[in-house]
Every structure is written in C-alpha cells, then in structure tokens.
C-alpha positions in Angstrom: 87.5 -51.5 78.9 90.2 -51.5 76.1 91.3 -48.1 76.6 91.7 -47.9 80.5 95.1 -47.2 81.4 97.0 -50.4 83.1 97.0 -48.8 86.6 92.9 -48.5 85.6 92.7 -52.2 84.8 95.7 -52.9 88.0 93.1 -51.7 90.6 89.9 -52.9 89.2 91.4 -56.5 89.0 92.9 -56.3 92.1 89.2 -54.8 93.8 87.7 -58.0 92.5 85.9 -55.5 90.1 86.9 -57.1 86.7 88.6 -60.8 86.2 91.5 -61.1 84.5 90.0 -63.5 82.7 87.0 -60.9 81.3 89.5 -58.3 80.7 91.6 -61.1 78.5 88.4 -61.9 76.5 87.6 -58.6 76.0 91.4 -57.5 74.6 91.4 -60.9 72.2 87.8 -59.8 71.1 88.9 -56.6 70.8 92.1 -57.3 68.8 89.5 -59.7 66.4 87.2 -57.3 65.6 89.5 -54.5 64.3 92.4 -57.0 63.0 91.6 -55.2 59.3 92.8 -51.7 60.8 95.5 -52.4 62.9 97.4 -55.1 61.4 99.7 -55.3 64.3 100.1 -58.7 65.5 102.5 -61.5 64.1 100.8 -63.9 67.0 97.8 -63.7 68.8 98.1 -66.1 71.4 94.9 -66.7 72.6 94.9 -69.9 74.4 98.0 -69.6 76.2 96.7 -65.5 77.3 93.6 -67.2 78.6 95.4 -69.7 80.6 97.6 -67.2 82.4 94.3 -65.2 83.0 92.8 -68.0 84.5 95.7 -69.0 86.5 95.7 -65.0 87.7 92.1 -65.3 88.2 92.7 -68.5 90.6 95.3 -66.5 92.9 93.2 -63.5 93.7 91.0 -65.9 94.6 93.0 -68.2 97.3 94.5 -64.1 98.7 97.6 -64.0 96.4 98.2 -60.5 94.0 101.6 -60.7 92.3 101.9 -56.9 91.8 100.4 -53.9 90.1 100.8 -56.6 86.6 98.7 -59.2 88.1 96.2 -60.4 85.1 96.8 -57.3 83.2 97.5 -58.3 79.2 100.2 -56.8 77.8 101.6 -57.6 74.3 105.8 -57.4 73.3 107.8 -56.4 69.9 108.6 -59.1 67.7 112.7 -59.6 68.3 111.7 -60.3 72.0 112.2 -64.1 72.6 109.7 -66.2 73.6 109.9 -70.0 73.9 106.4 -70.8 73.7 105.8 -68.7 69.8 108.0 -67.7 67.1 110.6 -64.7 67.2 110.5 -63.3 63.6 112.5 -59.7 63.6 110.6 -59.0 60.9 112.7 -61.5 58.7 111.1 -63.7 56.3 113.4 -66.6 57.1 112.8 -66.1 60.9 109.1 -66.8 60.6 108.9 -70.6 61.9 111.7 -70.0 64.6 110.5 -70.6 68.2 113.5 -69.7 70.4 115.0 -72.2 72.7 114.4 -69.8 75.6 112.6 -67.0 76.6 113.8 -63.1 76.9 114.6 -62.3 80.4 112.2 -59.3 80.3 109.2 -61.5 79.2 110.0 -63.7 82.3 110.2 -60.3 84.9 107.0 -59.4 83.4 104.8 -63.2 83.2 106.7 -63.4 87.2 105.0 -60.3 87.8 101.5 -61.8 86.5 100.9 -60.2 83.4 99.7 -61.9 80.9 101.2 -61.7 77.3 98.7 -61.5 74.8 100.9 -61.7 71.4 103.2 -60.6 69.5 103.5 -56.9 67.6 105.4 -56.5 64.0 108.5 -54.7 63.7 110.2 -53.1 60.5 112.8 -56.0 59.6 115.7 -56.5 61.6 114.3 -53.4 64.1 115.8 -51.2 61.1 113.6 -48.6 59.3 111.5 -50.9 56.7 108.8 -53.4 56.9 110.1 -56.4 54.5 108.0 -55.8 51.2 106.6 -59.2 51.6 104.4 -57.7 54.9 102.0 -55.5 55.6 102.9 -52.2 57.7 100.7 -51.4 60.9 98.7 -48.0 59.8 98.8 -44.9 61.7 96.0 -45.2 63.7 95.2 -41.6 63.5 95.6 -41.2 59.9 96.6 -44.0 57.5 98.6 -41.6 55.0 100.9 -41.0 57.8 103.9 -42.3 59.2 103.2 -44.5 62.2 106.6 -44.3 63.6 110.0 -46.6 63.4 110.6 -50.1 64.1 108.7 -50.4 67.2 105.5 -49.8 64.9 103.4 -53.2 66.2 103.9 -51.6 70.1 102.7 -48.2 69.2 99.7 -48.9 67.0 98.6 -52.0 69.2 99.0 -49.4 72.6 97.1 -46.5 71.1 94.1 -48.8 69.6 93.4 -50.6 72.8 94.3 -53.9 72.0 96.7 -54.3 75.6 97.6 -52.1 78.4 101.2 -51.5 77.3 104.2 -53.1 75.5 107.6 -53.9 75.3 109.2 -52.1 72.5 113.1 -51.3 72.1 115.0 -48.4 70.6 118.4 -48.0 68.9 117.9 -44.6 67.3 114.6 -43.7 68.2 112.5 -46.4 67.9 110.3 -46.1 71.0 110.1 -42.8 70.6 109.0 -42.2 67.3 106.2 -44.4 67.5 105.1 -43.0 70.8 104.9 -39.9 69.5 103.0 -40.6 66.2 101.0 -42.7 68.1 99.9 -40.3 71.1 101.2 -43.0 74.1 104.1 -42.7 76.2 107.2 -44.3 75.8 110.5 -44.7 77.7 114.2 -45.5 76.5 115.9 -46.3 79.9 119.2 -46.1 80.1 121.7 -48.0 78.5 122.2 -51.2 80.5 119.3 -50.6 83.1 117.1 -53.3 81.9 118.7 -56.6 80.3 119.0 -57.2 76.6 119.4 -61.1 77.1 117.1 -62.8 74.6 116.2 -59.9 72.4 117.8 -60.1 68.5 120.4 -57.1 68.5 120.2 -54.3 66.1 123.2 -52.7 67.3 124.0 -54.2 70.7 126.3 -50.6 72.3 122.9 -48.8 70.9 119.8 -50.8 71.4 117.6 -50.1 74.4 114.3 -52.5 75.3 111.8 -50.3 77.1 107.7 -49.8 78.1 105.3 -48.0 76.0 102.1 -47.2 77.4 99.0 -44.7 77.2 100.6 -42.9 80.7 104.0 -42.7 82.4 102.7 -43.9 85.5 101.8 -47.3 83.4 105.6 -46.9 81.4 106.9 -47.0 85.4 104.8 -49.9 86.8 106.5 -51.9 83.8 110.1 -50.6 84.4 110.2 -51.1 87.9 109.5 -55.1 87.4 111.9 -55.7 83.9 115.2 -53.3 85.5 117.5 -54.6 86.9 121.0 -56.4 87.0 120.8 -59.9 84.8 123.5 -62.2 85.0 123.1 -63.4 81.6 123.7 -60.0 80.1 126.6 -58.8 81.2 126.4 -55.5 80.1 123.1 -54.9 82.7 124.1 -52.4 85.5 123.3 -53.6 89.3 122.6 -50.2 91.0 119.6 -50.5 93.0 115.7 -50.3 90.7 113.8 -47.5 92.8 110.5 -47.4 93.3 109.4 -45.7 89.8 106.3 -45.8 90.6 106.1 -43.8 93.6 107.9 -41.4 91.9 105.5 -40.4 89.5 103.3 -39.3 92.4 106.2 -36.7 93.5 105.4 -33.0 92.1 108.4 -31.0 90.5 108.7 -27.8 92.5 112.1 -26.6 92.5 113.3 -29.3 89.5 115.5 -27.7 86.9 114.3 -28.0 83.7 117.0 -27.2 80.7 116.6 -25.9 77.4 118.7 -25.5 74.7 117.0 -23.0 72.8 118.8 -22.9 69.9 119.4 -27.1 69.5 114.8 -27.2 70.0 113.8 -24.1 68.1 116.5 -24.0 64.7 114.7 -25.9 62.0 111.7 -27.2 64.5 107.4 -26.6 62.8 105.9 -23.8 64.5 103.3 -25.9 66.0 106.4 -28.6 67.1 108.0 -25.3 69.2 104.3 -24.0 70.4 104.3 -27.6 72.1 107.6 -27.5 73.3 107.0 -23.3 74.6 103.2 -24.7 75.9 104.7 -27.7 77.8 107.3 -24.7 79.2 104.8 -23.3 80.5 102.9 -25.8 82.1 105.9 -26.7 83.9 106.7 -23.1 85.6 102.5 -23.3 87.0 104.0 -26.5 88.6 106.9 -24.6 90.2 109.6 -26.2 87.8 112.5 -23.6 87.2 113.8 -22.8 83.7 117.5 -22.8 82.8 119.0 -22.1 79.4 121.7 -24.6 78.7 123.7 -25.9 75.8 124.0 -29.0 74.6 127.3 -30.4 73.3 126.9 -30.4 68.8 124.4 -33.0 68.1 126.1 -33.4 64.5 128.9 -34.8 65.6 127.3 -37.2 67.7 125.1 -38.3 64.9 127.5 -38.8 62.0 129.7 -40.8 64.8 126.4 -42.6 65.6 125.9 -43.8 62.1 129.0 -45.4 61.6 129.1 -47.2 65.2 125.2 -48.3 63.9 126.5 -49.5 60.7 129.2 -51.3 62.2 127.3 -53.1 65.0 124.2 -54.3 62.3 127.1 -55.9 60.1 128.2 -57.5 63.5 124.6 -58.4 64.4 124.1 -60.3 61.2 127.1 -61.7 60.2 125.9 -65.5 60.4 122.9 -64.4 58.3 124.7 -62.4 55.5 125.2 -63.0 52.7 123.9 -67.0 53.2 120.3 -65.2 53.5 121.2 -62.4 51.3 117.9 -62.6 49.0 115.5 -63.0 51.9 116.4 -59.7 53.0 114.8 -56.2 52.3 117.0 -53.3 50.6 116.9 -51.0 53.6 118.4 -53.8 56.1 120.8 -54.9 53.4 122.5 -51.6 52.5 123.2 -50.9 56.2 125.0 -53.9 56.6 126.9 -53.9 53.1 128.2 -50.0 54.5 129.2 -51.9 57.9 131.2 -54.1 56.0 133.4 -51.4 54.4 134.0 -49.0 57.4 137.9 -49.0 58.2 139.2 -49.6 61.9 140.5 -46.4 61.7 136.9 -45.1 60.8 135.7 -46.5 64.0 138.4 -45.1 66.3 137.5 -41.8 65.5 133.9 -42.4 66.1 134.2 -44.0 69.2 136.3 -40.9 70.3 133.5 -38.6 69.7 130.9 -41.1 71.5 132.9 -40.0 74.8 133.5 -36.8 73.9 129.4 -35.9 73.5 128.3 -38.1 76.6 131.0 -36.0 78.6 129.6 -32.9 77.6 126.1 -34.3 78.1 127.0 -35.6 81.5 128.2 -31.7 82.2 124.9 -30.0 81.2 123.4 -31.9 84.0 125.5 -30.7 86.8 123.3 -27.7 86.5 119.8 -28.9 85.7 118.2 -32.3 86.9 116.2 -32.3 83.3 116.9 -31.7 80.0 113.6 -30.8 77.5 113.3 -31.6 74.1 111.0 -32.3 71.2 110.6 -36.3 69.5 110.9 -34.6 65.9 111.4 -31.2 64.3 109.1 -31.8 61.8 106.3 -33.8 63.8 104.9 -37.4 62.1 105.5 -37.4 58.9 103.2 -39.0 55.9 104.6 -42.1 54.9 105.6 -40.8 51.5 107.5 -38.0 53.2 109.3 -40.3 55.9 110.0 -43.2 52.7 112.1 -39.9 50.7 114.0 -38.9 53.8 117.5 -38.7 52.7 120.7 -38.9 54.4 121.4 -35.2 55.1 117.2 -35.2 55.8 117.4 -38.1 58.0 120.2 -37.0 60.3 118.2 -33.2 61.0 114.9 -35.7 61.8 117.0 -37.6 64.4 118.5 -35.3 66.1 116.3 -35.2 69.2 116.6 -39.0 69.0 119.7 -40.8 68.3 122.5 -38.5 70.4 120.4 -40.2 73.5 121.3 -43.7 72.2 124.3 -42.8 71.6 125.2 -41.5 74.9 122.8 -43.7 76.4 120.9 -41.2 78.5 117.5 -42.4 79.7 114.2 -40.5 78.3 110.2 -40.6 78.4 108.0 -39.3 75.5 104.7 -37.4 76.4 101.5 -36.5 74.0 102.0 -32.8 74.3 99.6 -31.7 71.3 98.2 -32.0 67.7 99.6 -30.6 64.5 97.8 -29.1 62.1 97.3 -32.5 60.4 96.0 -33.7 63.6 98.6 -36.1 64.4 100.3 -36.0 67.7 103.7 -33.8 68.8 105.3 -35.6 71.4 108.2 -34.0 73.7 111.1 -35.8 76.0 112.3 -35.6 79.6 116.1 -36.5 78.6 117.7 -37.1 82.5 121.8 -38.3 83.6 122.4 -41.7 83.1 120.0 -43.9 85.4 117.5 -40.8 86.2 114.8 -42.6 84.8 112.8 -42.3 88.6 113.5 -37.6 87.8 112.2 -38.2 83.9 109.0 -40.3 85.1 108.6 -37.4 87.7 108.1 -34.7 85.5 106.6 -36.7 82.4 103.3 -37.8 85.3 103.7 -34.4 86.8 102.8 -32.8 83.3 100.2 -35.3 82.5 98.6 -34.3 85.4 98.4 -30.8 84.4 97.0 -32.0 80.7 94.5 -34.4 78.9 96.7 -34.8 75.9 97.4 -38.7 77.0 93.6 -38.9 77.4 93.0 -38.4 73.4 92.2 -42.0 71.3 92.6 -42.3 67.9 88.9 -41.8 65.6 87.6 -45.4 64.3 88.3 -44.0 60.9 89.2 -46.0 57.5 90.3 -49.8 58.2 93.6 -50.2 57.0 94.0 -53.6 54.5 93.2 -57.4 55.9 96.0 -59.6 57.3 97.0 -62.4 58.1 97.8 -63.0 61.8 99.3 -66.7 63.2 97.9 -67.6 66.2 99.8 -69.6 68.1 99.0 -72.2 71.5 
C-alpha cells in the first residue's frame, strides 16, 4: 500500500476499498519501521493524523467526499508554517517555535481532506547544508550519494513510501534536484502561482512552493488544490486555475518540444545525454514534433541570480543574523554575509539581466510549447562530490535549474532513466509563464509510455538512527 500512487490510494478510499484510518496507520507504521533508514522527519504527527483520518472516514460514511485528496496522508517541508507543530526551517534556534498561524498551502490541502502526517527535514534555512547538529536524510537509492538539496526530506519521504506526496520549495533547484536524486516527480510552478504565505523565505522573488510525488498525475492533483490567488500573499497570481488533473489525460500529438542542443549537451555526461535523447524518441513516437531553439545565456542568468539570491537571503535573515550568529552554520552564514556586502549598483545591474533573460525566454515560447532539459548535467553526485562543488563548478551544476527560478517559468521533473551508478536521472519539461497545464500534459504522456517512475529504491543499508519529535 505504501508504494501506491496518490491517485491509486485516492480511488481506493473513494470506492471504500480501504479506509483513511487504515491507510494512515499503515504509513505511520512504515515511518516507524524505517526510521533508522530514512531520517526524513522532524515531527511525526501521529495522533493528529489519526484524528484527521477518522474524520475523513466519518465524512465518507455520511456520503461526503471532499475530492481526490480525501483521507490521503501527505508530508510538508519544515519551512511551511503549522500552528499545530513547530516549524524549524532547519535552524537550531527555531526548534521549539510553533507559528501562530498555518500556511495557506497546508490549509488548502487539509480543506481538501488531506491528512498531514508529519513535517520533513530541510537544510538550514532552505539553503544548501543541514546544520551540523542535524542528521542528513540518506539518498534512498544509495546512502553514499547526494539526496538533493533543501527539499531533501520531501524527496526521501515520497521515494520510500512515507506519504503519497509532499510540499517542497525551490529557489534554485530544491524541488527538482531532490526529485531527480530520489527518483520522483516534482513541479516548480510559475512564480506566484502558489501562495508563499506562511513559508519561511530564502529569497522571496526566487522562492517557489510545489508538490513532490510519484507521478505527474499525483503532482497535478496537489497543484490544482494549492494554486490560485491568496489575499494573504499580494504576490500570488489571480489567473484562473486550470484542471491540471484532466490535462494529464490528454495526448501530446502536435505538441512542439523545443531543445537547445548546445545548452543541453555541452558538458553533459553521456548517460544523462542519452536519457534526453531517449526522451526525445518517446515524445516523437507519441506524436510531438521536435524543434531546435536557442535559449538566452544561462551564464548571465546565473550570475545575476546569485546576486539577487545573496541580497534577498540577507534581507530574510536581518532579524536573526547576526543576533543568532553563533547558531548559524557556515554555509548559510556565508551567503548572508555576501549579501550584506552588495552595493546598490551591483543589485541594479543584475536586476536588468533578469529582465533580459526572462524576455528572451518568452520569445523562445513563441515557436514551441515546451522546452526539454535535464535536471543536472552530471546526474546525481556522491555526497563527497556535492560537498566539494566550488562556485565555478556549482554554476555549471545548476545551469538547468536556477535560470528558471530566475525567470519564474514552471517546470516538471520526471524520472527518465538510471545512470551506471544506479542513481536515477531526471529530465524537465519547462513551460512559459502559467503553462503548468502543458508541462503536466507532456510529463504525464511521457510517463504513460515509460516505467521509470514505477521503480522503487532497494531496502539497502540503513542510515544512522536519529530522534524524531512526536507532536500531538
């Protein structure tokens, strides 16, 4: 049951083949039984989750079904506010802080009937490294390899069947990289498509909240629930929310797929390149047409993204840094201090680059519907390789992720193969602003013709045991 898709468990609950209570108990048992291996949770909400499941069961008994999330256990990255449990943002001085309100995204999921089964780990401040006092969730495919960046707990929890979906966040790759590393699906929506009200910021004009699941169909169900205007977030977009789930059922005959071959293949490892080429063959067989395109300079975009990021991270931590400086890890402290050194002239110069890149990307979509790129050029690195990334190498490593945070364009990551190291390879479908329907359609069509998303990590070697808070 724990490896069912969200859509599968939803149908089983609606048809009364399984009970929300039994599903929730099964997931809680799975979390407890595999705790030494996954190390994904900050807080497990067992008692509250069972109360929610019992309510969902009572509603079904009375003939009331809230929709496809009714009684379905989900997790949430621990930067997302909950007034019923602490929200730590991976920072030691927030360990016992319980917000006075709950984030809009959690409220929307729970109104749709979802069961919040727990809060999962993030790196410190949603940047790049877990605080030295915290254990890191191992990659479920091989603990010697990187598990992805800040939405690591979300990726690991979905991959190991500890929930049927999770909410992650993404500032430069933090939904897509853990999705690739864990062999799952992740959607980074258009900036503003999903409310950020009640989410600890890393860099607000680059931050995106999105679903991480096993299939594109599952992610579409979650996205449709959390998307839309929120009066508590003035940056949220008022555009109507399409039926993303229905879009997943459509074919891609005639869809125009763009690829910038120099951008995609220059410096890309052979197995990743082959996964892209095989994806193209699948898309052609499904009736799509392939078009060569030229994207604007990713190097200019990343250089400007870094300046924007540094500035906004310093702003986000102004009230707690340097006040809590001794409780910050070196990676997050370093980026804050870099942001504090920026001059107005530097900020203004790079703000213009953002407009140039975004305008150039918009023009590419005049001739194609979707753009195909990998997630990373070198697949999933070992933990040692990830820790050793220098600034110049890191800029190349994020060449397929950070530019689309910079522009705010939506992307969906889907599994598309395995490397010789046994780690998953992910590819992305990128759309124009507010084109989540098109990327969901492309991703779902690809998954109907492949089976990469049906693979699960081996039970493998357990990680190091760690304590998890139980919060009632």
